[in-house]
LUMNUMI-550243 format. One line per field, with one value per residue: residue number from 1; x, y, z of N, C-alpha, C in turn. Coordinates in steps of 0.05 Angstrom, whole numbers, plus 5000, padded with zeros to 4 digits. Example, Ala and Ser with C-alpha at 12.3 -4.5 7.8 and 13.67 -1.06 7.14 Angstrom:
<pts>
i: 1/2
n_X: 5264/5257
n_Y: 4886/4955
n_Z: 5156/5142
ca_X: 5246/5273
ca_Y: 4910/4979
ca_Z: 5156/5143
c_X: 5264/5258
c_Y: 4934/5001
c_Z: 5156/5157
</pts>
This chain:
<pts>
i: 1/2/3/4/5/6/7/8/9/10/11/12/13/14/15/16/17/18/19/20/21/22/23/24/25/26/27/28/29/30/31/32/33/34/35/36/37/38/39/40/41/42/43/44/45/46/47/48/49/50/51/52/53/54/55/56/57/58/59/60/61/62/63/64/65/66/67/68/69/70/71/72/73/74/75/76/77/78/79/80/81/82/83/84/85/86/87/88/89/90/91/92/93/94/95/96/97/98/99/100/101/102/103/104/105/106/107/108/109/110/111/112/113/114/115/116/117/118/119/120/121/122/123/124/125/126/127/128/129/130/131/132/133/134/135/136/137/138/139/140/141/142/143/144/145/146/147/148/149/150/151/152/153/154/155/156/157/158/159/160/161/162/163/164/165/166/167/168/169/170/171/172/173/174/175/176/177/178/179/180/181/182/183/184/185/186/187/188/189/190/191/192/193/194/195/196/197/198/199/200/201/202/203/204/205/206/207/208/209/210/211/212/213/214/215/216/217/218/219/220/221/222/223/224/225/226/227/228/229/230/231/232/233/234/235/236/237/238/239/240/241/242/243/244/245/246/247/248/249/250/251/252/253/254/255/256/257/258/259/260/261/262/263/264/265/266/267/268/269/270/271/272/273/274/275/276/277/278/279/280/281/282/283/284/285/286/287/288/289/290/291/292/293/294/295/296/297/298/299/300/301/302/303/304/305/306/307/308/309/310/311/312/313/314/315/316/317/318/319/320/321/322/323/324/325/326/327/328/329/330/331/332/333/334/335/336
n_X: 3088/3107/3067/3048/3041/2985/2938/2959/2962/2969/3010/3028/3058/3131/3163/3134/3125/3174/3185/3138/3155/3210/3199/3164/3197/3224/3199/3193/3237/3238/3192/3220/3263/3237/3219/3252/3281/3320/3312/3304/3261/3224/3228/3221/3166/3149/3160/3129/3077/3098/3130/3103/3083/3030/2983/2995/2972/2960/3018/3026/2983/3007/3046/3027/2994/3026/3052/3037/3058/3123/3145/3195/3205/3224/3195/3153/3170/3170/3122/3089/3110/3093/3032/3028/3047/3009/2970/2988/2991/2942/2915/2939/2908/2860/2863/2859/2818/2780/2794/2819/2858/2902/2926/2946/2954/2986/3005/2965/2988/2968/2958/2995/3029/3008/2946/2965/3016/3003/2976/3016/3039/3021/3009/3073/3091/3046/3083/3122/3112/3086/3138/3165/3131/3141/3180/3154/3135/3082/3032/3024/3025/2985/2942/2947/2932/2879/2857/2873/2837/2794/2790/2793/2745/2713/2721/2695/2641/2633/2633/2597/2545/2489/2452/2387/2340/2371/2386/2417/2451/2466/2494/2537/2563/2590/2613/2655/2676/2693/2736/2764/2769/2777/2839/2854/2845/2880/2926/2928/2928/2976/3005/3000/3006/3062/3093/3089/3042/2976/2929/2887/2891/2909/2861/2823/2854/2847/2792/2784/2807/2784/2735/2742/2771/2725/2696/2739/2739/2684/2692/2724/2688/2652/2694/2702/2650/2655/2704/2760/2805/2848/2848/2839/2873/2860/2815/2761/2689/2703/2686/2634/2635/2645/2609/2605/2578/2579/2564/2539/2507/2482/2444/2421/2380/2354/2333/2306/2268/2233/2209/2199/2205/2202/2252/2290/2287/2296/2345/2369/2358/2395/2443/2440/2455/2494/2555/2612/2611/2618/2600/2548/2573/2596/2543/2513/2551/2551/2501/2492/2527/2495/2454/2418/2431/2483/2501/2481/2511/2554/2548/2540/2591/2613/2588/2622/2654/2650/2644/2690/2721/2693/2710/2758/2757/2771/2828/2891/2887/2941/2979/2985/2936/2909/2927/2903/2849/2849/2854/2795/2773/2802/2793/2737/2741/2762/2713/2687
n_Y: 4532/4606/4656/4716/4777/4822/4803/4750/4724/4655/4637/4587/4576/4567/4597/4637/4654/4675/4716/4752/4764/4777/4831/4862/4876/4902/4949/4969/4988/5025/5058/5082/5113/5150/5180/5212/5270/5332/5355/5348/5335/5339/5286/5253/5261/5247/5192/5174/5141/5100/5076/5049/5011/4967/4942/4942/4929/4942/4943/4893/4874/4900/4865/4816/4829/4833/4781/4770/4785/4805/4798/4819/4872/4928/4975/4955/4953/5014/5031/5012/5026/5085/5071/5060/5105/5140/5123/5128/5186/5203/5179/5208/5258/5243/5234/5277/5308/5275/5278/5241/5197/5159/5117/5057/5032/5074/5137/5187/5232/5287/5286/5283/5325/5371/5388/5426/5407/5346/5356/5386/5340/5298/5320/5325/5276/5258/5299/5274/5220/5231/5258/5203/5172/5212/5180/5138/5153/5177/5158/5124/5169/5194/5150/5151/5209/5212/5175/5199/5243/5218/5190/5238/5267/5235/5237/5292/5288/5247/5283/5323/5298/5261/5277/5308/5260/5219/5154/5144/5097/5080/5124/5129/5081/5092/5136/5105/5079/5110/5137/5092/5050/5063/5067/5023/4996/5014/4991/4945/4948/4976/4940/4897/4918/4947/4905/4882/4865/4837/4872/4851/4827/4864/4898/4864/4855/4909/4922/4874/4898/4952/4927/4888/4930/4956/4925/4916/4971/4960/4922/4941/4988/4951/4932/4981/4992/4925/4916/4916/4964/4930/4905/4936/4981/5034/5067/5043/5049/5111/5132/5133/5163/5218/5220/5201/5171/5107/5038/4998/5043/5067/5031/5019/5066/5063/5017/5038/5087/5052/5017/5035/5019/5020/5016/5017/5064/5092/5087/5112/5163/5162/5158/5204/5244/5270/5241/5251/5248/5196/5159/5154/5144/5089/5058/5064/5041/4985/4970/4974/4943/4891/4894/4880/4906/4909/4863/4862/4890/4867/4823/4850/4862/4811/4803/4846/4824/4773/4786/4807/4770/4741/4773/4746/4710/4714/4702/4663/4591/4591/4594/4658/4673/4646/4660/4714/4703/4686/4726/4751/4722/4735/4789/4791/4754/4793/4825/4783
n_Z: 7604/7603/7629/7601/7588/7598/7647/7651/7603/7566/7511/7479/7455/7445/7416/7395/7452/7454/7425/7438/7494/7482/7451/7487/7521/7504/7487/7537/7548/7509/7535/7584/7553/7522/7559/7584/7599/7590/7628/7703/7732/7701/7677/7717/7734/7681/7685/7722/7715/7677/7701/7748/7729/7695/7658/7595/7553/7506/7472/7478/7444/7393/7389/7378/7336/7300/7292/7241/7194/7186/7248/7274/7243/7227/7247/7286/7344/7363/7338/7383/7430/7421/7420/7471/7496/7482/7510/7561/7571/7564/7613/7646/7636/7645/7703/7721/7707/7728/7782/7803/7855/7868/7824/7780/7832/7849/7878/7849/7784/7786/7844/7864/7843/7828/7795/7745/7726/7720/7674/7633/7636/7608/7561/7544/7541/7489/7453/7450/7434/7388/7364/7359/7322/7267/7246/7233/7188/7136/7131/7180/7217/7203/7214/7272/7286/7268/7302/7349/7338/7346/7398/7426/7417/7440/7489/7495/7481/7517/7562/7546/7542/7517/7467/7468/7455/7450/7456/7518/7530/7487/7470/7501/7490/7443/7452/7482/7447/7415/7458/7485/7437/7398/7404/7416/7365/7339/7356/7340/7285/7284/7292/7254/7209/7203/7203/7155/7137/7101/7061/7078/7125/7158/7158/7187/7239/7256/7263/7300/7340/7353/7370/7421/7446/7465/7500/7536/7561/7588/7616/7655/7669/7701/7735/7769/7795/7824/7838/7893/7913/7915/7873/7813/7817/7823/7858/7884/7862/7834/7783/7796/7846/7822/7786/7736/7681/7673/7649/7680/7712/7673/7653/7705/7711/7668/7668/7714/7701/7668/7695/7750/7794/7863/7890/7851/7837/7879/7889/7843/7865/7907/7875/7841/7890/7936/7931/7945/8003/8034/8068/8042/7988/7996/8013/7956/7921/7950/7936/7885/7872/7882/7841/7788/7741/7736/7722/7681/7651/7654/7618/7562/7566/7549/7502/7468/7465/7442/7395/7385/7382/7331/7290/7284/7247/7188/7190/7185/7221/7276/7333/7349/7335/7366/7419/7411/7409/7469/7487/7485/7518/7570/7576/7592/7627/7669/7684/7710
ca_X: 3090/3103/3049/3059/3024/2970/2921/2968/2961/2989/3018/3027/3080/3158/3177/3116/3128/3197/3171/3127/3175/3235/3182/3151/3212/3233/3170/3191/3255/3232/3185/3231/3277/3223/3203/3264/3289/3346/3298/3299/3236/3196/3236/3205/3139/3135/3160/3115/3065/3109/3150/3080/3071/3005/2979/3023/2945/2962/3036/3020/2964/3014/3066/3012/2983/3063/3062/3019/3077/3155/3141/3223/3204/3238/3176/3138/3170/3166/3086/3079/3112/3073/3005/3029/3058/2989/2947/2991/2975/2903/2912/2949/2888/2835/2858/2852/2797/2772/2802/2826/2876/2902/2923/2959/2962/3008/2992/2971/3007/2960/2949/3025/3044/2976/2939/2980/3042/2994/2965/3033/3066/3012/3022/3094/3081/3035/3099/3144/3093/3087/3164/3170/3108/3158/3197/3147/3124/3060/3009/3023/3025/2948/2922/2946/2918/2849/2851/2868/2815/2764/2800/2781/2718/2691/2714/2675/2614/2622/2632/2569/2525/2476/2431/2358/2319/2386/2388/2448/2465/2481/2514/2559/2575/2596/2638/2679/2683/2726/2745/2782/2764/2802/2873/2867/2843/2907/2942/2918/2936/3004/3021/2997/3019/3089/3100/3087/3011/2971/2918/2858/2898/2908/2833/2817/2865/2837/2767/2780/2819/2767/2713/2764/2772/2704/2697/2760/2726/2657/2701/2734/2668/2646/2708/2696/2637/2650/2720/2766/2825/2876/2848/2832/2895/2852/2802/2733/2681/2715/2668/2611/2639/2652/2581/2609/2555/2586/2541/2517/2491/2458/2429/2406/2374/2338/2314/2286/2242/2216/2197/2186/2203/2211/2284/2300/2284/2312/2386/2376/2363/2423/2471/2436/2459/2525/2574/2630/2602/2636/2581/2535/2578/2589/2515/2510/2571/2539/2464/2505/2538/2477/2432/2421/2440/2511/2504/2469/2533/2573/2529/2545/2628/2611/2578/2627/2687/2660/2644/2721/2728/2681/2723/2792/2752/2792/2857/2892/2895/2961/2984/2969/2900/2893/2922/2884/2831/2842/2859/2772/2768/2817/2782/2708/2741/2760/2689/2663
ca_Y: 4566/4628/4668/4738/4801/4830/4775/4721/4706/4637/4637/4555/4563/4579/4613/4660/4671/4679/4740/4777/4770/4805/4852/4878/4887/4929/4963/4977/5007/5047/5074/5094/5117/5167/5194/5222/5301/5341/5372/5320/5336/5318/5257/5239/5264/5234/5165/5159/5120/5090/5048/5045/4995/4966/4917/4940/4914/4958/4940/4868/4873/4901/4849/4789/4827/4839/4763/4759/4794/4798/4806/4830/4889/4951/4992/4936/4968/5036/5038/4996/5052/5110/5073/5064/5131/5158/5118/5140/5207/5208/5175/5237/5280/5235/5237/5313/5307/5253/5283/5218/5205/5135/5104/5042/5031/5088/5170/5198/5253/5307/5282/5289/5353/5397/5388/5439/5393/5333/5360/5392/5319/5291/5346/5326/5251/5262/5302/5253/5200/5244/5250/5173/5170/5220/5169/5114/5154/5199/5140/5125/5195/5200/5140/5164/5232/5206/5155/5213/5256/5203/5190/5271/5271/5214/5260/5317/5275/5241/5303/5338/5274/5252/5302/5303/5242/5198/5135/5146/5073/5073/5145/5112/5055/5111/5147/5080/5065/5127/5143/5067/5027/5071/5070/4990/4992/5020/4976/4918/4961/4991/4913/4890/4944/4948/4880/4882/4837/4844/4896/4840/4811/4899/4909/4846/4857/4933/4913/4865/4908/4968/4910/4886/4957/4968/4905/4924/4987/4955/4906/4969/4988/4935/4931/5002/4978/4911/4900/4933/4975/4922/4887/4944/4990/5050/5075/5035/5076/5130/5146/5135/5195/5241/5232/5192/5151/5080/5031/4995/5063/5073/5008/5023/5089/5066/4997/5052/5094/5046/4993/5059/5002/5043/5011/5026/5095/5097/5076/5128/5187/5157/5168/5236/5258/5278/5217/5255/5239/5164/5137/5152/5125/5069/5048/5065/5024/4962/4964/4963/4907/4874/4899/4862/4932/4902/4840/4869/4904/4840/4806/4880/4865/4788/4805/4857/4804/4745/4798/4816/4740/4733/4787/4736/4691/4713/4696/4624/4578/4596/4603/4677/4678/4636/4677/4737/4693/4682/4755/4751/4704/4735/4813/4782/4737/4817/4834/4768
ca_Z: 7582/7615/7628/7588/7582/7613/7656/7648/7571/7554/7495/7487/7442/7457/7392/7401/7474/7462/7409/7449/7509/7473/7436/7508/7536/7481/7490/7564/7548/7489/7542/7590/7534/7503/7575/7595/7594/7608/7657/7713/7752/7679/7677/7745/7723/7655/7682/7743/7711/7673/7726/7768/7716/7677/7639/7569/7537/7477/7467/7466/7418/7378/7394/7379/7313/7283/7279/7221/7186/7203/7280/7275/7231/7252/7258/7305/7372/7363/7345/7407/7436/7413/7428/7499/7514/7482/7523/7584/7567/7574/7636/7661/7633/7651/7727/7731/7699/7754/7810/7824/7884/7864/7790/7780/7857/7867/7872/7817/7785/7799/7870/7876/7837/7825/7762/7720/7722/7705/7650/7627/7632/7594/7533/7541/7531/7469/7437/7454/7415/7358/7353/7344/7300/7253/7239/7221/7162/7134/7137/7208/7221/7196/7229/7297/7289/7267/7329/7372/7346/7361/7426/7446/7412/7453/7519/7489/7475/7551/7575/7541/7547/7500/7460/7473/7450/7446/7476/7532/7531/7452/7462/7518/7477/7422/7463/7490/7417/7405/7476/7487/7411/7382/7406/7421/7340/7326/7369/7320/7257/7277/7296/7230/7178/7208/7196/7129/7132/7075/7067/7085/7156/7174/7169/7199/7262/7261/7263/7324/7367/7358/7389/7434/7460/7476/7512/7552/7572/7590/7634/7671/7675/7721/7757/7780/7809/7832/7853/7911/7898/7905/7843/7797/7823/7829/7880/7876/7852/7825/7760/7820/7863/7803/7764/7705/7672/7665/7631/7697/7718/7651/7654/7721/7707/7648/7677/7743/7692/7652/7715/7773/7823/7888/7902/7824/7842/7903/7886/7825/7875/7920/7860/7840/7913/7942/7927/7960/8022/8044/8083/8023/7967/8010/8004/7928/7919/7960/7928/7857/7865/7884/7829/7764/7729/7738/7717/7652/7635/7644/7590/7546/7552/7534/7475/7448/7461/7433/7371/7373/7365/7308/7273/7273/7226/7160/7209/7198/7252/7288/7363/7348/7328/7395/7431/7405/7427/7498/7503/7486/7548/7602/7585/7604/7658/7690/7695/7717
c_X: 3091/3088/3061/3041/3007/2948/2934/2964/2982/2988/3021/3048/3106/3168/3154/3122/3152/3194/3169/3146/3192/3220/3174/3176/3230/3226/3178/3218/3255/3215/3201/3250/3265/3206/3224/3282/3315/3336/3293/3269/3215/3203/3218/3181/3120/3135/3146/3099/3083/3122/3135/3071/3049/3007/3003/2998/2962/2983/3035/3009/2980/3038/3047/2999/3009/3069/3047/3031/3098/3154/3170/3216/3206/3212/3152/3138/3158/3136/3080/3083/3106/3040/3002/3038/3028/2970/2957/2990/2957/2906/2911/2916/2870/2834/2849/2826/2768/2775/2813/2856/2909/2906/2945/2975/2985/2985/2990/2985/2990/2951/2974/3035/3023/2969/2950/3001/3027/2994/2992/3054/3054/3019/3054/3097/3065/3058/3118/3138/3103/3120/3166/3151/3127/3164/3185/3127/3092/3041/3008/3018/2998/2938/2920/2937/2892/2846/2851/2847/2787/2773/2782/2757/2697/2700/2700/2654/2612/2616/2610/2548/2511/2453/2410/2351/2341/2387/2421/2460/2482/2497/2541/2576/2587/2612/2659/2694/2704/2748/2781/2791/2788/2829/2873/2869/2872/2926/2946/2928/2962/3014/3026/3014/3048/3103/3103/3059/3003/2947/2884/2870/2899/2872/2818/2827/2855/2804/2765/2789/2793/2737/2724/2769/2751/2691/2711/2747/2703/2671/2710/2704/2653/2662/2704/2674/2641/2677/2738/2795/2850/2874/2847/2861/2886/2836/2778/2720/2681/2692/2655/2615/2633/2627/2588/2592/2570/2559/2528/2502/2466/2436/2411/2381/2350/2317/2292/2264/2226/2203/2177/2187/2215/2242/2301/2309/2304/2338/2395/2376/2387/2442/2464/2438/2484/2539/2593/2628/2613/2612/2559/2550/2587/2571/2510/2526/2556/2515/2476/2512/2516/2450/2441/2427/2472/2518/2493/2494/2551/2571/2538/2583/2625/2598/2598/2664/2679/2652/2674/2736/2723/2696/2743/2781/2765/2821/2861/2895/2926/2959/2974/2948/2893/2900/2912/2853/2820/2845/2823/2762/2781/2808/2750/2716/2752/2738/2678/2663
c_Y: 4582/4646/4703/4756/4816/4799/4746/4701/4691/4635/4610/4556/4577/4604/4641/4674/4690/4717/4761/4789/4792/4832/4872/4887/4904/4953/4986/4991/5024/5056/5092/5120/5150/5181/5211/5258/5304/5359/5344/5319/5328/5291/5246/5235/5240/5209/5149/5145/5098/5062/5040/5021/4992/4947/4917/4917/4928/4938/4907/4856/4884/4879/4820/4802/4827/4806/4746/4769/4785/4808/4828/4859/4915/4975/4990/4959/4994/5041/5029/5013/5073/5103/5072/5094/5151/5159/5136/5162/5217/5200/5198/5259/5270/5237/5265/5320/5290/5261/5258/5212/5179/5125/5087/5031/5043/5124/5175/5219/5280/5313/5293/5320/5370/5382/5408/5418/5367/5336/5363/5360/5297/5298/5331/5298/5243/5275/5288/5232/5211/5250/5223/5171/5185/5207/5146/5117/5162/5187/5135/5149/5199/5189/5142/5185/5229/5187/5180/5233/5241/5192/5228/5278/5261/5228/5269/5306/5268/5267/5326/5318/5278/5277/5292/5275/5216/5178/5142/5117/5076/5106/5145/5094/5077/5130/5129/5077/5086/5137/5115/5054/5039/5064/5027/4981/4996/5007/4958/4920/4961/4967/4899/4897/4946/4927/4874/4852/4846/4859/4876/4839/4844/4906/4894/4847/4888/4932/4896/4877/4938/4944/4904/4908/4956/4951/4906/4952/4977/4938/4927/4976/4984/4929/4957/5008/4958/4897/4923/4944/4954/4916/4907/4972/5022/5058/5065/5060/5105/5140/5148/5167/5212/5239/5225/5178/5129/5066/5015/5017/5075/5053/5012/5050/5088/5040/5015/5068/5082/5012/5014/5036/5019/5035/5015/5050/5116/5103/5103/5156/5181/5166/5195/5256/5259/5256/5223/5252/5203/5145/5136/5135/5106/5053/5042/5044/4987/4956/4964/4943/4886/4871/4891/4882/4919/4879/4838/4877/4882/4830/4824/4871/4838/4789/4827/4839/4781/4765/4811/4782/4728/4744/4772/4720/4687/4704/4674/4622/4585/4603/4639/4678/4666/4643/4703/4722/4696/4707/4760/4744/4712/4777/4804/4773/4774/4820/4804/4769
c_Z: 7604/7611/7619/7583/7602/7621/7653/7622/7575/7523/7472/7467/7448/7443/7395/7426/7477/7442/7427/7475/7506/7467/7464/7516/7523/7485/7513/7566/7524/7508/7556/7582/7528/7537/7592/7582/7603/7626/7676/7725/7728/7672/7695/7737/7704/7665/7703/7734/7698/7684/7753/7747/7696/7662/7609/7551/7503/7460/7458/7445/7392/7369/7378/7346/7287/7275/7253/7193/7189/7227/7287/7258/7245/7265/7287/7332/7374/7358/7363/7434/7436/7414/7458/7511/7510/7506/7551/7589/7574/7602/7664/7658/7654/7692/7731/7726/7724/7784/7828/7840/7880/7829/7795/7809/7882/7858/7854/7822/7798/7835/7888/7872/7833/7791/7734/7714/7707/7679/7636/7618/7607/7563/7534/7530/7504/7449/7436/7426/7389/7343/7341/7316/7271/7235/7221/7204/7159/7146/7169/7222/7219/7215/7253/7293/7289/7288/7351/7372/7354/7384/7441/7437/7425/7482/7522/7494/7507/7562/7567/7544/7528/7497/7463/7452/7444/7468/7495/7534/7502/7448/7475/7502/7449/7437/7476/7469/7410/7428/7483/7462/7404/7381/7405/7388/7332/7330/7342/7304/7254/7278/7260/7209/7183/7205/7170/7119/7115/7078/7096/7119/7169/7178/7191/7232/7271/7281/7296/7342/7376/7377/7414/7459/7483/7500/7541/7572/7593/7623/7654/7687/7710/7748/7770/7811/7837/7846/7880/7896/7894/7876/7815/7800/7829/7862/7872/7871/7843/7800/7783/7827/7845/7787/7741/7703/7655/7655/7658/7702/7700/7643/7671/7721/7686/7652/7706/7727/7677/7674/7737/7792/7845/7887/7880/7827/7867/7900/7858/7843/7891/7899/7847/7864/7917/7948/7944/7991/8022/8047/8052/7998/7979/8002/7974/7915/7919/7947/7902/7851/7862/7864/7801/7746/7722/7725/7683/7634/7634/7619/7562/7544/7540/7508/7456/7451/7449/7401/7360/7367/7344/7289/7265/7257/7211/7172/7198/7219/7264/7318/7362/7351/7360/7413/7435/7408/7453/7508/7508/7515/7578/7594/7596/7629/7688/7698/7702/7750
</pts>
């Protein structure tokens, strides 16, 4: 079998492999078509991240979820284009907020053209996604609107921080359920719904996507600290440098507050200092990579991936279900 999708997923069945590969190729063509404009500069900016590649994790999930109905139903590929366009749009905006210089191994849009162009390009992609959605019916529009509201709410909650007395780890898990879990849940939901699967199957794949989405983001948190730029496609420690509280850092802070150990307290003080200084940033990364808080975050990643796997229990045994189960393993492997 040829590996397909992110991380080299093996689908173990030639017919399923063919369906998924054909679907993903159609999504790729759809993305290029949706990002064309009569203004050449807008096309260049809008296709910047499309052409940089990416895992296409969300379209893959749409294709696999569609196997529980008619995978060739007309709404399947357009719905996958919608979720990927929405995801890409958020990346343009995220890079502005994070002042990121690299995305998917290439110069970020904001670094290349400035923040205004990056934000407006993200808006352009949202508009194009909405245009496609309009042809998928009012239910699809409602689902996407609810997911987008959750996504934006998660981003705002991240910016605002936890309210007084709220456990920062619980707050953060709520944030990423909105920021990441919501759109991956929609990927499972759209794939099943557009293929004509029954309501129970649609609900099952929605719940699976939500949990897998959280695991996916937690794996990214671990990668931000543990990987080099070749592995992750972006500058290591970007979230760290910007003071964005990811799970390993939150676990470190909790441990330092509970134990008062000098090494933990010193590392927290280092993180609270000026991490725009390259030497301090490198030292913080080095120490975090060796700290138990990173392993604790890995265990949380595994837990959510196992919850995603458990959510698949009502589905019939088939190659598509096996592929969805393998995705759980591959997400965890990223954080290994």
